[in-house]
C-alpha positions as CSV (number, residue, x, y, z in Angstrom):
1,X,20.5,77.8,-106.4
2,X,21.1,75.0,-108.9
3,X,23.2,75.6,-112.1
4,X,23.2,73.2,-114.9
5,X,26.0,73.4,-117.5
6,X,24.9,72.1,-120.9
7,X,27.0,71.7,-124.0
8,X,25.0,71.4,-127.2
9,X,26.3,69.3,-130.1
10,X,25.1,68.9,-133.6
11,X,25.8,66.1,-136.2
12,X,27.9,67.6,-139.0
13,X,28.4,65.9,-142.4
14,X,31.9,66.8,-143.6
15,X,32.0,68.0,-147.3
16,X,34.8,65.4,-148.0
17,X,33.0,62.1,-148.7
18,X,36.0,60.2,-147.4
19,X,35.7,62.0,-144.0
20,X,33.8,60.4,-141.1
21,X,30.9,62.0,-139.4
22,X,32.0,64.3,-136.7
23,X,30.2,65.9,-133.8
24,X,30.9,69.6,-133.6
25,X,29.7,72.2,-131.1
26,X,27.1,74.6,-132.4
27,X,28.9,77.9,-133.1
28,X,28.2,80.6,-130.6
29,X,26.5,78.5,-128.0
30,X,29.0,75.7,-127.3
31,X,29.5,75.3,-123.6
32,X,26.5,77.6,-123.0
33,X,25.4,78.0,-119.5
34,X,21.7,77.6,-118.7
35,X,21.0,78.6,-115.2
36,X,17.8,77.2,-113.5
37,X,17.1,79.0,-110.3
38,X,14.4,78.8,-107.7
39,X,13.4,82.5,-107.4
40,X,13.4,84.2,-104.1
41,X,9.6,84.7,-104.6
42,X,9.1,81.0,-105.1
43,X,11.1,80.1,-102.0
44,X,9.2,82.6,-99.9
45,X,5.9,81.3,-101.2
46,X,6.9,77.7,-100.4
47,X,7.9,78.8,-96.9
48,X,4.5,80.5,-96.3
49,X,2.3,77.7,-97.6
50,X,4.2,75.2,-95.5
51,X,3.5,77.2,-92.4
52,X,-0.2,77.3,-93.3
53,X,-0.6,73.5,-93.3
54,X,-1.5,72.0,-89.9
55,X,-2.9,68.7,-88.5
56,X,-4.2,67.9,-85.0
57,X,-5.2,64.4,-83.8
58,X,-6.5,63.7,-80.3
59,X,-7.8,60.6,-78.7
60,X,-9.5,60.6,-75.3
61,X,-10.8,57.6,-73.4
62,X,-13.0,58.0,-70.3
63,X,-15.1,55.4,-68.6
64,X,-14.5,53.1,-71.5
65,X,-15.7,55.6,-74.0
66,X,-13.2,56.5,-76.7
67,X,-13.4,59.8,-78.5
68,X,-11.3,60.9,-81.4
69,X,-10.8,64.4,-82.7
70,X,-9.1,65.1,-86.0
71,X,-8.6,68.3,-88.0
72,X,-6.3,68.9,-90.9
73,X,-5.7,71.9,-93.1
74,X,-4.0,71.3,-96.4
75,X,-2.8,74.3,-98.5
76,X,-1.6,74.3,-102.1
77,X,-0.2,77.3,-104.0
78,X,-2.4,78.6,-106.8
79,X,-0.4,80.3,-109.6
80,X,-2.5,81.9,-112.3
81,X,-1.1,82.7,-115.8
82,X,-3.0,86.0,-115.7
83,X,-2.5,87.8,-112.3
84,X,-5.6,89.9,-112.9
85,X,-7.6,86.7,-112.1
86,X,-6.7,87.2,-108.4
87,X,-8.8,90.4,-108.3
88,X,-11.8,90.3,-106.0
89,X,-13.2,90.7,-102.5
90,X,-11.8,88.6,-99.7
91,X,-13.0,88.0,-96.2
92,X,-11.6,86.1,-93.2
93,X,-15.0,84.6,-92.4
94,X,-13.5,81.9,-90.0
95,X,-12.6,84.7,-87.6
96,X,-15.9,86.5,-87.8
97,X,-14.4,89.7,-86.7
98,X,-14.6,91.9,-89.9
99,X,-11.3,91.1,-91.6
100,X,-11.8,92.0,-95.2
101,X,-9.7,92.9,-98.2
102,X,-10.6,94.1,-101.7
103,X,-8.0,94.1,-104.5
104,X,-7.6,94.8,-108.1
105,X,-4.6,93.1,-109.8
106,X,-3.2,94.2,-113.1
107,X,-1.8,91.9,-115.8
108,X,1.6,93.1,-114.8
109,X,1.2,91.9,-111.2
110,X,0.7,95.4,-109.7
111,X,-2.0,95.5,-107.0
112,X,-4.4,98.2,-105.8
113,X,-5.9,97.0,-102.5
114,X,-7.5,98.2,-99.3
115,X,-9.2,96.5,-96.4
116,X,-10.6,96.6,-92.8
117,X,-9.8,94.8,-89.6
118,X,-10.8,95.2,-86.0
119,X,-9.1,98.0,-84.2
120,X,-6.7,97.2,-81.4
121,X,-9.1,98.6,-78.8
122,X,-12.0,96.3,-79.6
123,X,-13.6,94.1,-82.2
124,X,-16.5,96.5,-82.8
125,X,-14.2,99.2,-84.1
126,X,-12.8,98.9,-87.6
127,X,-9.4,100.0,-88.7
128,X,-8.9,100.8,-92.4
129,X,-5.7,100.1,-94.3
130,X,-4.3,100.2,-97.9
131,X,-1.5,98.1,-99.5
132,X,1.4,100.2,-100.8
133,X,3.9,98.9,-103.3
134,X,1.8,95.8,-103.6
135,X,2.8,93.2,-106.2
136,X,2.0,89.6,-107.2
137,X,4.8,87.4,-108.3
138,X,3.7,83.8,-108.9
139,X,1.4,83.0,-106.0
140,X,3.2,85.5,-103.6
141,X,1.7,88.9,-102.7
142,X,4.0,91.4,-101.0
143,X,3.3,94.9,-99.9
144,X,3.4,97.5,-97.2
145,X,0.3,97.7,-95.1
146,X,-0.5,101.4,-94.4
147,X,-3.1,102.4,-91.8
148,X,-5.1,105.6,-91.7
149,X,-3.0,106.9,-88.8
150,X,0.2,106.4,-90.8
151,X,1.4,103.2,-89.1
152,X,3.1,100.8,-91.5
153,X,3.6,97.0,-91.4
154,X,5.0,94.4,-93.7
155,X,2.3,92.4,-95.6
156,X,3.0,88.9,-97.0
157,X,0.7,86.2,-98.2
158,X,0.1,83.5,-100.8
159,X,-2.9,82.6,-103.0
160,X,-3.9,79.1,-102.1
161,X,-6.4,76.3,-102.4
162,X,-7.2,75.5,-98.7
163,X,-8.8,72.2,-97.8
164,X,-10.2,71.4,-94.4
165,X,-10.7,67.8,-93.3
166,X,-12.4,66.6,-90.1
167,X,-11.4,63.0,-90.8
168,X,-8.4,61.4,-92.5
169,X,-10.7,59.5,-94.8
170,X,-12.8,62.3,-96.1
171,X,-12.1,64.5,-99.1
172,X,-12.6,67.7,-97.1
173,X,-14.0,71.1,-98.1
174,X,-11.9,73.3,-100.3
175,X,-11.9,77.1,-100.9
176,X,-9.7,79.6,-102.7
177,X,-8.2,82.6,-101.0
178,X,-5.2,84.4,-99.6
179,X,-3.2,83.1,-96.7
180,X,-1.5,85.9,-94.8
181,X,1.2,85.5,-92.2
182,X,3.2,87.6,-89.8
183,X,0.8,89.7,-87.7
184,X,-0.2,88.4,-84.4
185,X,-3.8,88.7,-83.2
186,X,-5.4,87.5,-80.0
187,X,-8.8,85.8,-80.2
188,X,-10.5,84.2,-77.3
189,X,-7.3,83.9,-75.4
190,X,-5.5,82.3,-78.3
191,X,-2.7,84.0,-80.3
192,X,-2.8,83.6,-84.1
193,X,-0.2,84.8,-86.6
194,X,-2.0,83.5,-89.8
195,X,-5.2,84.7,-91.4
196,X,-7.0,83.1,-94.4
197,X,-9.0,85.6,-96.5
198,X,-11.4,83.5,-98.6
199,X,-12.5,85.0,-101.9
200,X,-16.2,85.8,-102.1
201,X,-18.1,84.3,-105.0
């Protein structure tokens, strides 16, 4: 937390013409304290978006043939003045396993949302959930994820512009969506703890 102490002064012309100009504090707000704080929501959003960024570079050389592989994902927070603009249907199309989320966001940041994801027992079976006590603050969405069987998990994500680059010199392909962290899933032998829900156009 950073606190800035500011004393406001005003130039005052004394009624006595023989008196010099004097600087006097403004009554009532002299030595006023203006506190500028980075909110907990902003700190959390910054932490999450930082974890969503990644870059991989690989160079292989075999029989005199050099092969380079590059992939970078850059994420930027998207903060909308009107939270209702986050409303829409989202899908984790990169995973191709039926991760979807539909939400309606009010002007006050309250969220009504539900979605589907593969069941634990197999990708062909869907598991429905709703978001309880869901709220948007800045770019951060927090809620409790409640499944049909009563199980509850923490749900945290940020609204982002996500850009994927396959070369350090290209502009990349960008899309808007929700980056969610925390829940581990296993796909093709790899364990992931981040999901990007891209908003459908």
